[in-house]
N, CA, C and O atoms as a CHARMM CRD file, in Angstrom:
* protein
*
  280
    1    1 MET  N      1.00500  -1.06000   0.03700 PROA 1      0.00000
    2    1 MET  CA    -0.02800  -0.08400  -0.03600 PROA 1      0.00000
    3    1 MET  C      0.78400   1.46100   0.01200 PROA 1      0.00000
    4    1 MET  O      0.40600   2.47000  -0.58400 PROA 1      0.00000
    5    2 ILE  N      1.81600   1.35500   0.75900 PROA 2      0.00000
    6    2 ILE  CA     2.93900   2.24500   0.60600 PROA 2      0.00000
    7    2 ILE  C      3.47000   2.32400  -0.57300 PROA 2      0.00000
    8    2 ILE  O      3.79700   3.47100  -0.87500 PROA 2      0.00000
    9    3 GLU  N      3.66900   1.55600  -1.32200 PROA 3      0.00000
   10    3 GLU  CA     4.49200   1.63100  -2.80900 PROA 3      0.00000
   11    3 GLU  C      3.46300   2.08600  -3.98000 PROA 3      0.00000
   12    3 GLU  O      3.82700   2.61400  -5.03100 PROA 3      0.00000
   13    4 GLU  N      2.04200   1.77900  -3.60900 PROA 4      0.00000
   14    4 GLU  CA     1.25600   2.36500  -4.57400 PROA 4      0.00000
   15    4 GLU  C      1.04200   3.92400  -4.25600 PROA 4      0.00000
   16    4 GLU  O      0.63400   4.60200  -5.19900 PROA 4      0.00000
   17    5 ASN  N      1.26900   4.55300  -3.05000 PROA 5      0.00000
   18    5 ASN  CA     1.35300   6.04500  -2.78200 PROA 5      0.00000
   19    5 ASN  C      2.52500   6.55400  -3.59000 PROA 5      0.00000
   20    5 ASN  O      2.45400   7.56700  -4.28600 PROA 5      0.00000
   21    6 LYS  N      3.65500   5.77200  -3.46000 PROA 6      0.00000
   22    6 LYS  CA     4.90700   6.43000  -3.87700 PROA 6      0.00000
   23    6 LYS  C      5.11500   6.43400  -5.27700 PROA 6      0.00000
   24    6 LYS  O      5.95000   7.16600  -5.80900 PROA 6      0.00000
   25    7 SER  N      4.33300   5.58500  -5.94100 PROA 7      0.00000
   26    7 SER  CA     4.33600   5.57400  -7.73300 PROA 7      0.00000
   27    7 SER  C      3.31300   6.33300  -8.08700 PROA 7      0.00000
   28    7 SER  O      3.13500   6.34100  -9.30500 PROA 7      0.00000
   29    8 LYS  N      2.42100   7.10600  -7.34100 PROA 8      0.00000
   30    8 LYS  CA     1.56200   8.18200  -8.06800 PROA 8      0.00000
   31    8 LYS  C      2.24300   9.30000  -8.63300 PROA 8      0.00000
   32    8 LYS  O      3.23300   9.70500  -8.02400 PROA 8      0.00000
   33    9 LYS  N      1.86300   9.93400  -9.79400 PROA 9      0.00000
   34    9 LYS  CA     2.50300  11.11100  -9.97600 PROA 9      0.00000
   35    9 LYS  C      1.72100  12.21200  -9.15100 PROA 9      0.00000
   36    9 LYS  O      0.64400  12.05300  -8.57700 PROA 9      0.00000
   37   10 PRO  N      2.42300  13.26300  -9.20700 PROA 10     0.00000
   38   10 PRO  CA     1.91700  14.45900  -8.41700 PROA 10     0.00000
   39   10 PRO  C      0.48000  15.04400  -9.11100 PROA 10     0.00000
   40   10 PRO  O      0.49400  15.07400 -10.34100 PROA 10     0.00000
   41   11 GLY  N     -0.58100  15.44400  -8.53300 PROA 11     0.00000
   42   11 GLY  CA    -1.84400  15.76900  -9.37400 PROA 11     0.00000
   43   11 GLY  C     -1.45500  17.52000  -9.44900 PROA 11     0.00000
   44   11 GLY  O     -0.44200  18.06000  -9.00300 PROA 11     0.00000
   45   12 LEU  N     -2.55700  18.13100 -10.12500 PROA 12     0.00000
   46   12 LEU  CA    -2.19000  19.29700 -10.75100 PROA 12     0.00000
   47   12 LEU  C     -2.10800  20.35800  -9.56800 PROA 12     0.00000
   48   12 LEU  O     -1.21200  21.20200  -9.59800 PROA 12     0.00000
   49   13 GLY  N     -2.95200  20.33200  -8.61500 PROA 13     0.00000
   50   13 GLY  CA    -2.65400  21.12000  -7.23400 PROA 13     0.00000
   51   13 GLY  C     -1.22600  21.01800  -6.81600 PROA 13     0.00000
   52   13 GLY  O     -0.50900  22.01800  -6.82000 PROA 13     0.00000
   53   14 SER  N     -0.85000  20.01100  -6.50700 PROA 14     0.00000
   54   14 SER  CA     0.64700  19.54300  -6.16500 PROA 14     0.00000
   55   14 SER  C      1.47800  20.15400  -7.26900 PROA 14     0.00000
   56   14 SER  O      2.43800  20.81900  -6.88000 PROA 14     0.00000
   57   15 LEU  N      1.30400  20.06200  -8.47500 PROA 15     0.00000
   58   15 LEU  CA     2.28200  20.62900  -9.69100 PROA 15     0.00000
   59   15 LEU  C      2.28800  22.17000  -9.38800 PROA 15     0.00000
   60   15 LEU  O      3.35500  22.77800  -9.30100 PROA 15     0.00000
   61   16 ILE  N      1.00800  22.82200  -9.22200 PROA 16     0.00000
   62   16 ILE  CA     1.09600  24.24600  -8.95400 PROA 16     0.00000
   63   16 ILE  C      1.87600  24.51800  -7.65700 PROA 16     0.00000
   64   16 ILE  O      2.80900  25.31200  -7.53600 PROA 16     0.00000
   65   17 LYS  N      1.45900  23.90200  -6.91300 PROA 17     0.00000
   66   17 LYS  CA     2.14900  24.29100  -5.51300 PROA 17     0.00000
   67   17 LYS  C      3.66100  24.31700  -5.52700 PROA 17     0.00000
   68   17 LYS  O      4.37600  25.19900  -5.05100 PROA 17     0.00000
   69   18 SER  N      4.07700  23.08400  -6.21700 PROA 18     0.00000
   70   18 SER  CA     5.54500  23.07000  -6.49300 PROA 18     0.00000
   71   18 SER  C      6.33600  23.83600  -7.33600 PROA 18     0.00000
   72   18 SER  O      7.56300  23.92200  -7.36900 PROA 18     0.00000
   73   19 ILE  N      5.30900  24.50200  -8.16200 PROA 19     0.00000
   74   19 ILE  CA     5.88200  25.42800  -9.40500 PROA 19     0.00000
   75   19 ILE  C      6.12400  26.97100  -8.60200 PROA 19     0.00000
   76   19 ILE  O      7.18600  27.59300  -8.62700 PROA 19     0.00000
   77   20 LEU  N      5.02800  27.35200  -7.98600 PROA 20     0.00000
   78   20 LEU  CA     4.93300  28.48400  -6.94100 PROA 20     0.00000
   79   20 LEU  C      5.90400  28.71000  -5.86100 PROA 20     0.00000
   80   20 LEU  O      6.41600  29.81000  -5.65800 PROA 20     0.00000
   81   21 ALA  N      6.19100  27.48500  -5.05900 PROA 21     0.00000
   82   21 ALA  CA     7.39400  27.30100  -4.10800 PROA 21     0.00000
   83   21 ALA  C      8.30800  27.41200  -4.55300 PROA 21     0.00000
   84   21 ALA  O      9.06000  28.19200  -3.97000 PROA 21     0.00000
   85   22 ALA  N      8.80400  26.79400  -5.72900 PROA 22     0.00000
   86   22 ALA  CA    10.00400  26.92000  -6.53000 PROA 22     0.00000
   87   22 ALA  C     10.56700  28.20200  -6.70700 PROA 22     0.00000
   88   22 ALA  O     11.60700  28.58300  -6.17000 PROA 22     0.00000
   89   23 ALA  N      9.63000  29.06900  -7.71900 PROA 23     0.00000
   90   23 ALA  CA     9.57700  30.36600  -8.14500 PROA 23     0.00000
   91   23 ALA  C     10.20000  31.23100  -6.88900 PROA 23     0.00000
   92   23 ALA  O     11.18100  31.96400  -7.01600 PROA 23     0.00000
   93   24 ILE  N      9.42800  31.02000  -5.56600 PROA 24     0.00000
   94   24 ILE  CA     9.99300  31.86900  -4.57000 PROA 24     0.00000
   95   24 ILE  C     11.05600  31.41100  -3.72100 PROA 24     0.00000
   96   24 ILE  O     11.61700  32.10800  -2.87500 PROA 24     0.00000
   97   25 GLY  N     11.33700  30.07700  -4.01000 PROA 25     0.00000
   98   25 GLY  CA    12.50100  29.51700  -3.31000 PROA 25     0.00000
   99   25 GLY  C     12.18800  29.01400  -2.06700 PROA 25     0.00000
  100   25 GLY  O     13.09500  28.97800  -1.23500 PROA 25     0.00000
  101   26 VAL  N     11.17500  28.64900  -1.79100 PROA 26     0.00000
  102   26 VAL  CA    10.87000  27.98100  -0.31300 PROA 26     0.00000
  103   26 VAL  C     10.47900  26.44600  -0.38600 PROA 26     0.00000
  104   26 VAL  O      9.90900  25.93400   0.57800 PROA 26     0.00000
  105   27 GLN  N     10.80100  25.65400  -1.60200 PROA 27     0.00000
  106   27 GLN  CA    10.33800  24.56700  -1.72400 PROA 27     0.00000
  107   27 GLN  C     10.98400  23.61400  -0.84300 PROA 27     0.00000
  108   27 GLN  O     12.21000  23.67800  -0.93800 PROA 27     0.00000
  109   28 SER  N     10.52500  22.67700   0.05300 PROA 28     0.00000
  110   28 SER  CA    10.80700  21.72400   0.77200 PROA 28     0.00000
  111   28 SER  C     11.65500  20.51900   0.30400 PROA 28     0.00000
  112   28 SER  O     11.44100  20.01000  -0.79600 PROA 28     0.00000
  113   29 ASN  N     12.49500  20.12100   1.02900 PROA 29     0.00000
  114   29 ASN  CA    13.44700  18.99800   0.54700 PROA 29     0.00000
  115   29 ASN  C     12.55300  17.72700   0.07700 PROA 29     0.00000
  116   29 ASN  O     12.84200  16.97600  -0.85400 PROA 29     0.00000
  117   30 LYS  N     11.59000  17.65400   0.77700 PROA 30     0.00000
  118   30 LYS  CA    10.62700  16.40200   0.43600 PROA 30     0.00000
  119   30 LYS  C      9.99500  16.57400  -0.70700 PROA 30     0.00000
  120   30 LYS  O     10.00000  15.78400  -1.65100 PROA 30     0.00000
  121   31 ASN  N      9.43600  17.61100  -0.64200 PROA 31     0.00000
  122   31 ASN  CA     8.48700  18.08400  -1.92600 PROA 31     0.00000
  123   31 ASN  C      9.59100  17.94400  -3.06000 PROA 31     0.00000
  124   31 ASN  O      9.25500  17.03800  -3.82200 PROA 31     0.00000
  125   32 ARG  N     10.68400  18.47800  -3.39900 PROA 32     0.00000
  126   32 ARG  CA    11.65400  18.50300  -4.22200 PROA 32     0.00000
  127   32 ARG  C     11.87800  17.21700  -4.64300 PROA 32     0.00000
  128   32 ARG  O     11.82400  16.89400  -5.82900 PROA 32     0.00000
  129   33 GLU  N     12.19100  16.26500  -3.50600 PROA 33     0.00000
  130   33 GLU  CA    12.47900  14.86300  -4.00500 PROA 33     0.00000
  131   33 GLU  C     11.31900  14.14700  -4.39900 PROA 33     0.00000
  132   33 GLU  O     11.63000  13.05500  -4.87600 PROA 33     0.00000
  133   34 ARG  N     10.16600  14.34600  -4.37800 PROA 34     0.00000
  134   34 ARG  CA     8.97800  13.91100  -4.54800 PROA 34     0.00000
  135   34 ARG  C      8.71100  14.19500  -6.24500 PROA 34     0.00000
  136   34 ARG  O      8.44400  13.41700  -7.16100 PROA 34     0.00000
  137   35 ASP  N      8.88200  15.43700  -6.20800 PROA 35     0.00000
  138   35 ASP  CA     8.88200  16.04400  -7.83600 PROA 35     0.00000
  139   35 ASP  C      9.76200  15.05100  -8.78700 PROA 35     0.00000
  140   35 ASP  O      9.36900  14.29000  -9.67100 PROA 35     0.00000
  141   36 PHE  N     11.19200  15.33300  -8.27500 PROA 36     0.00000
  142   36 PHE  CA    12.35600  14.88900  -9.34800 PROA 36     0.00000
  143   36 PHE  C     11.93100  13.24800  -9.42700 PROA 36     0.00000
  144   36 PHE  O     12.15500  12.67000 -10.49000 PROA 36     0.00000
  145   37 GLU  N     11.37200  12.56100  -8.40300 PROA 37     0.00000
  146   37 GLU  CA    11.26100  11.13600  -8.36900 PROA 37     0.00000
  147   37 GLU  C     10.11700  10.77600  -9.48800 PROA 37     0.00000
  148   37 GLU  O     10.34400  10.04400 -10.45200 PROA 37     0.00000
  149   38 HSD  N      8.84800  11.40000  -9.21800 PROA 38     0.00000
  150   38 HSD  CA     7.50900  10.86800  -9.73300 PROA 38     0.00000
  151   38 HSD  C      7.09400  11.97900 -10.75300 PROA 38     0.00000
  152   38 HSD  O      6.41600  11.72100 -11.74700 PROA 38     0.00000
  153   39 GLY  N      7.49100  13.08100 -10.48000 PROA 39     0.00000
  154   39 GLY  CA     6.94300  14.14600 -11.55100 PROA 39     0.00000
  155   39 GLY  C      7.50100  14.05300 -12.87400 PROA 39     0.00000
  156   39 GLY  O      8.62600  13.63300 -13.14600 PROA 39     0.00000
  157   40 SER  N      6.62300  14.47900 -13.67900 PROA 40     0.00000
  158   40 SER  CA     7.12600  14.63700 -15.56500 PROA 40     0.00000
  159   40 SER  C      7.83400  15.92300 -15.28500 PROA 40     0.00000
  160   40 SER  O      7.37800  16.83700 -14.59800 PROA 40     0.00000
  161   41 PRO  N      9.17600  15.89900 -15.97900 PROA 41     0.00000
  162   41 PRO  CA    10.03400  17.15800 -16.33700 PROA 41     0.00000
  163   41 PRO  C      9.22500  18.05500 -17.25300 PROA 41     0.00000
  164   41 PRO  O      9.24400  19.27100 -17.06300 PROA 41     0.00000
  165   42 LEU  N      8.42600  17.45300 -18.36200 PROA 42     0.00000
  166   42 LEU  CA     7.91100  18.49500 -19.25900 PROA 42     0.00000
  167   42 LEU  C      6.60500  19.20800 -18.48900 PROA 42     0.00000
  168   42 LEU  O      6.33200  20.35700 -18.83600 PROA 42     0.00000
  169   43 ALA  N      5.92300  18.67200 -17.62500 PROA 43     0.00000
  170   43 ALA  CA     4.87300  19.32200 -16.92300 PROA 43     0.00000
  171   43 ALA  C      5.37000  20.48100 -15.96400 PROA 43     0.00000
  172   43 ALA  O      4.62100  21.43900 -15.77300 PROA 43     0.00000
  173   44 PHE  N      6.58900  20.42100 -15.36800 PROA 44     0.00000
  174   44 PHE  CA     7.39300  21.31000 -14.51400 PROA 44     0.00000
  175   44 PHE  C      7.78400  22.45400 -15.47500 PROA 44     0.00000
  176   44 PHE  O      7.54200  23.64900 -15.30100 PROA 44     0.00000
  177   45 ILE  N      8.52600  21.80500 -16.67400 PROA 45     0.00000
  178   45 ILE  CA     8.82200  23.12200 -17.90000 PROA 45     0.00000
  179   45 ILE  C      7.86300  23.87000 -18.32900 PROA 45     0.00000
  180   45 ILE  O      8.03100  25.07500 -18.51700 PROA 45     0.00000
  181   46 VAL  N      6.49600  23.13400 -18.58500 PROA 46     0.00000
  182   46 VAL  CA     5.24500  24.03100 -19.14200 PROA 46     0.00000
  183   46 VAL  C      4.91100  24.82300 -18.15400 PROA 46     0.00000
  184   46 VAL  O      4.71100  26.01800 -18.37300 PROA 46     0.00000
  185   47 GLY  N      4.79900  24.30100 -16.93900 PROA 47     0.00000
  186   47 GLY  CA     4.25400  24.98600 -15.91500 PROA 47     0.00000
  187   47 GLY  C      4.97700  26.16700 -15.54000 PROA 47     0.00000
  188   47 GLY  O      4.27600  27.17400 -15.43500 PROA 47     0.00000
  189   48 GLY  N      6.16300  26.29300 -15.31800 PROA 48     0.00000
  190   48 GLY  CA     7.16400  27.00100 -15.03500 PROA 48     0.00000
  191   48 GLY  C      7.03300  28.35400 -16.44900 PROA 48     0.00000
  192   48 GLY  O      6.83900  29.55500 -16.26300 PROA 48     0.00000
  193   49 PHE  N      7.18400  27.76000 -17.57300 PROA 49     0.00000
  194   49 PHE  CA     6.81400  28.90300 -18.38200 PROA 49     0.00000
  195   49 PHE  C      5.60900  29.66300 -18.35000 PROA 49     0.00000
  196   49 PHE  O      5.62300  30.88800 -18.47300 PROA 49     0.00000
  197   50 VAL  N      4.52600  28.97400 -18.18400 PROA 50     0.00000
  198   50 VAL  CA     3.06700  29.43700 -17.98500 PROA 50     0.00000
  199   50 VAL  C      3.21000  30.43800 -16.87800 PROA 50     0.00000
  200   50 VAL  O      2.80000  31.57700 -17.10400 PROA 50     0.00000
  201   51 PHE  N      3.80400  30.12900 -15.56900 PROA 51     0.00000
  202   51 PHE  CA     3.88000  30.97000 -14.53400 PROA 51     0.00000
  203   51 PHE  C      4.76600  32.24300 -14.94200 PROA 51     0.00000
  204   51 PHE  O      4.43200  33.36400 -14.55600 PROA 51     0.00000
  205   52 THR  N      5.73100  32.07000 -15.61200 PROA 52     0.00000
  206   52 THR  CA     6.74000  33.26200 -16.05800 PROA 52     0.00000
  207   52 THR  C      5.89500  34.02000 -16.69300 PROA 52     0.00000
  208   52 THR  O      5.70500  35.11000 -16.15300 PROA 52     0.00000
  209   53 LEU  N      5.16600  33.76100 -17.91800 PROA 53     0.00000
  210   53 LEU  CA     4.40900  34.65100 -18.52400 PROA 53     0.00000
  211   53 LEU  C      3.26800  35.21200 -18.13200 PROA 53     0.00000
  212   53 LEU  O      2.79400  36.21000 -18.67400 PROA 53     0.00000
  213   54 LEU  N      2.71800  34.56900 -17.10000 PROA 54     0.00000
  214   54 LEU  CA     1.60800  35.34100 -16.43600 PROA 54     0.00000
  215   54 LEU  C      1.98500  36.29300 -15.28100 PROA 54     0.00000
  216   54 LEU  O      1.22400  37.04800 -14.67600 PROA 54     0.00000
  217   55 PHE  N      3.60300  36.07000 -15.04900 PROA 55     0.00000
  218   55 PHE  CA     4.31400  37.01900 -13.85800 PROA 55     0.00000
  219   55 PHE  C      4.41800  38.17200 -14.70300 PROA 55     0.00000
  220   55 PHE  O      3.80700  39.18900 -14.37500 PROA 55     0.00000
  221   56 ILE  N      5.13100  38.15000 -15.78000 PROA 56     0.00000
  222   56 ILE  CA     5.45000  39.13800 -16.55100 PROA 56     0.00000
  223   56 ILE  C      4.28200  39.97400 -17.02500 PROA 56     0.00000
  224   56 ILE  O      4.32500  41.20100 -16.93700 PROA 56     0.00000
  225   57 ALA  N      3.12200  39.26200 -17.58200 PROA 57     0.00000
  226   57 ALA  CA     2.03500  40.14100 -17.84600 PROA 57     0.00000
  227   57 ALA  C      1.18300  40.81700 -16.63800 PROA 57     0.00000
  228   57 ALA  O      0.43900  41.76700 -16.88200 PROA 57     0.00000
  229   58 THR  N      1.30100  40.36100 -15.50300 PROA 58     0.00000
  230   58 THR  CA     0.64900  40.77600 -14.40100 PROA 58     0.00000
  231   58 THR  C      1.64100  42.03300 -14.06700 PROA 58     0.00000
  232   58 THR  O      1.14500  43.13700 -13.84300 PROA 58     0.00000
  233   59 ILE  N      3.21400  41.81200 -14.03900 PROA 59     0.00000
  234   59 ILE  CA     3.71300  43.12200 -13.87000 PROA 59     0.00000
  235   59 ILE  C      3.49600  44.33600 -14.73200 PROA 59     0.00000
  236   59 ILE  O      3.29200  45.48800 -14.34900 PROA 59     0.00000
  237   60 ALA  N      3.58900  43.79200 -16.19300 PROA 60     0.00000
  238   60 ALA  CA     3.56800  44.80600 -17.25400 PROA 60     0.00000
  239   60 ALA  C      2.07200  45.64000 -16.95800 PROA 60     0.00000
  240   60 ALA  O      1.99400  46.86700 -17.01700 PROA 60     0.00000
  241   61 THR  N      1.00000  44.80700 -16.65500 PROA 61     0.00000
  242   61 THR  CA    -0.28400  45.48600 -16.35400 PROA 61     0.00000
  243   61 THR  C     -0.39100  46.32100 -15.07700 PROA 61     0.00000
  244   61 THR  O     -1.25000  47.19300 -14.94400 PROA 61     0.00000
  245   62 VAL  N      0.38100  46.06400 -14.28300 PROA 62     0.00000
  246   62 VAL  CA     0.37900  47.03800 -13.00800 PROA 62     0.00000
  247   62 VAL  C      0.92300  48.07600 -13.28700 PROA 62     0.00000
  248   62 VAL  O      0.42300  49.11200 -12.84700 PROA 62     0.00000
  249   63 VAL  N      2.14300  48.14100 -14.12100 PROA 63     0.00000
  250   63 VAL  CA     2.94000  49.24600 -14.44600 PROA 63     0.00000
  251   63 VAL  C      2.23100  49.94500 -15.09400 PROA 63     0.00000
  252   63 VAL  O      2.11100  51.10900 -14.71300 PROA 63     0.00000
  253   64 GLY  N      1.52000  49.51100 -16.27700 PROA 64     0.00000
  254   64 GLY  CA     0.76800  50.42900 -17.32400 PROA 64     0.00000
  255   64 GLY  C     -0.65200  50.95500 -16.60900 PROA 64     0.00000
  256   64 GLY  O     -1.23800  51.91500 -17.10800 PROA 64     0.00000
  257   65 ILE  N     -1.17600  50.29300 -15.43100 PROA 65     0.00000
  258   65 ILE  CA    -2.23900  51.04700 -14.79000 PROA 65     0.00000
  259   65 ILE  C     -1.62900  52.34000 -14.16800 PROA 65     0.00000
  260   65 ILE  O     -2.04400  53.48600 -14.34000 PROA 65     0.00000
  261   66 VAL  N     -0.39300  51.87700 -13.28900 PROA 66     0.00000
  262   66 VAL  CA     0.05800  53.11000 -12.31600 PROA 66     0.00000
  263   66 VAL  C      0.68600  54.14100 -13.24100 PROA 66     0.00000
  264   66 VAL  O      0.56900  55.28300 -12.79700 PROA 66     0.00000
  265   67 LEU  N      1.33900  54.04900 -14.44000 PROA 67     0.00000
  266   67 LEU  CA     1.64100  55.18200 -15.34000 PROA 67     0.00000
  267   67 LEU  C      0.70700  55.69700 -16.02400 PROA 67     0.00000
  268   67 LEU  O      0.94800  56.84500 -16.39800 PROA 67     0.00000
  269   68 SER  N     -0.69000  55.09000 -16.45400 PROA 68     0.00000
  270   68 SER  CA    -1.65400  55.70400 -16.86200 PROA 68     0.00000
  271   68 SER  C     -2.64400  56.72200 -16.09800 PROA 68     0.00000
  272   68 SER  O     -3.47000  57.47600 -16.61100 PROA 68     0.00000
  273   69 ASN  N     -2.29000  56.51200 -14.51300 PROA 69     0.00000
  274   69 ASN  CA    -3.04800  57.29600 -13.65200 PROA 69     0.00000
  275   69 ASN  C     -2.45000  58.80500 -13.31600 PROA 69     0.00000
  276   69 ASN  O     -2.98700  59.70900 -12.67500 PROA 69     0.00000
  277   70 ASN  N     -1.00300  58.76700 -14.04500 PROA 70     0.00000
  278   70 ASN  CA    -0.39200  60.05900 -13.46600 PROA 70     0.00000
  279   70 ASN  C     -0.72400  61.25400 -14.84400 PROA 70     0.00000
  280   70 ASN  O     -0.36800  62.42800 -14.74200 PROA 70     0.00000
């Protein structure tokens, strides 16, 4: 039964949580090991790319709003 839990891939919520934690540098060693052992590298690469694009778009939008109010 323990082996069944270890062979499961991380779900979408776990994937998002890991990407956000890694982005701000607070990923726990336990979660990082789980991601490397059971996670798909492609999922983390795509997730990181999407997060980066959303982060840049958010910053650009906030800067645009602040500058347009002056």
